[in-house]
N, C-alpha and C positions, 0 to 999 in steps of 0.2 A: 300763908294763907292770905294776904294782899293780891301778893301775882295770880291769884286764880281766881279775884272778882275781877282783876284788871283787865284779864284775858280772858273772862266769860263777857264781862264788855265792849271790848275791844274785836273779839270774834263775830259779836252781834251785830256790832256797826261795818266792820266791813264785807257779814253777808250779804247786808242791803244794798253794800256799795258795790262789791259782785255782783249782785244782781239787776243792780242800774246798768252797770257793764254790760252786760247779759245784753240783754232789751237793747241798750241801741247800738250796738251793734251785729244783732239780728237785724235791727230793723235796715241798717247799710248793707249788706248782705244781701236782705230780698231787695230795697229797695237799687240794688248794684244788679241783682237780676232780673229783673222784671225790664229794666233800663238798657242792660246793656245790649239789646240784640238791634234795637232800635239806635242806638248810640254809636254801637262801634263796630255796625258797617260802613262806617264813610272813612274806617278810621286805612290808614296801610296796613299791612298782611302779618308785620310782628304783635301787633293789638288786637288781632282782632282771633289767635289763637289764645287767650287766655282764656279763657269761659264766665267771667266774672271782671266784667266793664266799671268802674264807676266812675258814674258822669257827673261827682261833682266833688269839693275840693281839689286835693293836687299831686304830686306824684309820686310822693307818698303814703298818697290816703287809703289803698287799699293792702301795704302795706299795717298798717295802723289797725283796721278793721281787725284782718286774719287774726294776724296775732294779741286785741284785747279780745275777739270774742276767746281765743283760744285761755287767756288769762283770766277773763274772767270763769270761763266753767271750770276749769280747776282751780282756780281761790272760793267758787262758792263749795265743790264741791269739799274744801278742804276747809275750809270755814264749820259747816255743820259736821265733818269727822273731828275736826278739834274743838266744838261742842261738846260732844258726844264723848270722847277722846276724856275731855276734863273732867266731865263729872265721874271718871272713873277716878281710880286712886293706883294702881297698884304704874310702876317702873318704866312695863310694853309699851301701855296708850301715852304713859306723854313720850316718850324719844320718837311714837308714827307721830302725833303729832306737831311734836319740835323738826321732825323733818320731812311732812309736810306741808305746816308751816314754810320751812326754808324756803322747796322747790315753787311754792307760790309764792314767794316773793319775790324769786328773781325773776321766772317768766314779767308780774306786773312789774319790773323793771325796765325788761325789755320792752312791753309796751308802753313805758312811759316817758321813754328815752326816743322811739316814735313820738308820741303825738309834742314831745320837746322841738320834732326834728319837721314836725306840720305847721306849726307855730312857728316856727325858724321861716319856713316857705311861707307861708301864710298863703291867704284866703279859703279861708273855710265857714260853711256854714252853723247857723247853730245849735245843731245836734252835732254834729261835731266836737264844739265846741267842749258841749257839754259833755261829751265820748272824753276827752283831754281833759279836763278839768276834771272828774272823777278819779284814770288815772293818775294822774297826778299828787289827787288827794290822797287813794288808797296807797302809794306806794309809801306815804312815811307810814298810813297806820297800822299798816302790813309790817312795815318794819319795827314799829315800836310791838305787835303784837309777837312777831315774832323772836324778841327782850323778850316778851311777859314768857311766853312755852318757855324758852329755853331756862330763864329762872328758876318756872317750876319745875324741870324735871331736878334741876340743882337740888329741891325739898325734900322731890318727894325721892331720888339715892340718898340723901341723906337722910333723910328719918327711916329708908328700912336699911338703911345700914348701922342707925341707934337702938333699930329693933332689932336686929340680928347679932348685933355685938359685937359688929367688927371696928366702932371707931379707936 
């Protein structure tokens, strides 16, 4: 029963953090779209082909923004879905929550790896540093959340087996 409370708390925190990631990454994409026409017009040909040029950050910024937006959207929906599934008590909903939590964690790890690469290259502004920090924190909290949900799945399966008399 304690894993249900821990899972709900971690999913609530992750919902807020993923929302912050969505907002920061969406701002960066919008800023890149608005500034790309004037900034990319002076670049050589291969750089002008890419529709969004990020006039801030470094060479890893484009990949970080796109993957963090993807991880943020998937993680936000997964966290909301996980809260809904944890409110139910059946085994099927717990397995769905466990699988989607694992997928969300893997996408968050990918975005966190790109954030670490951007940090190692250097030269980012404060909005990108916020995004990088939140992604690094999210990779840890999503790991704990995924573990708590998997523990919860084992508890639900065990209780259903005891009720069915298959112990």
